[in-house]
Phi, psi and omega in degrees: 000131176281128187263332181224125177234108182266149178203169174105354179288176179165192178263128181221149179282155175307137184090351182278183184228155173214153171239120177263149178235149176220114174277127186243138175304139189298325181290342176268317186303322187270002186240326190248151160294135183245152183216161171258132176240162173218154179216128175247160183306130177083359182241157177283158175291133182233149178283132180258318181195155178221161177217133183283171177302325180277002176090014179274122180281149180225128181233134169300152185304322184287347184254358184291138171112323186252338185248144176229128179249139176206167184227149175246104185293332180289336183250002184051045185230140175247140183240155172227113177267123183240126181237163179049049185295146182237158178305328179292350176278354178298124184181172167268129183255133181234156167242152179191190179281162176234133003288171184308124177083000182297125182092346175072027183278148179289149176288151172281189182281344181078173177223130185279130173243124179236122179250111185201148176266000000 
C-alpha cells in the first residue's frame, strides 16, 4: 500500500506560489502528526511545516511567514501553500510523519519544486 502520494510541484518564477498536496493512507492520517519535508541536492532532508491531528500548524522558525500547512480530514490530504517562493526553495518535497521516521513508513516519490526565472 502506498502511504504518501505527493503532487502539485512544478516550475515557478521567484515570487510565485504553489500549493502542494499529499494524499495519506487513512490509517496514518488519523493517528500521526504529519509534516512536509524537503531535500535539495547535497543537503539533508529538512522539516518545512507540520500539522497535528487536531489541525494545529507547526513551523520551524526559519520557515515562518511564507508557508501555510493545513489538512482536509474528509480527503485524508495534507496541503502546503507556498508563497513568495525563492530559488533556495528549490527541492523535492515529501510528506511523512513527524518526527522524521516515526512509525517507520516508506517515503513517497515526492514532488519537485523548481524556483527559477
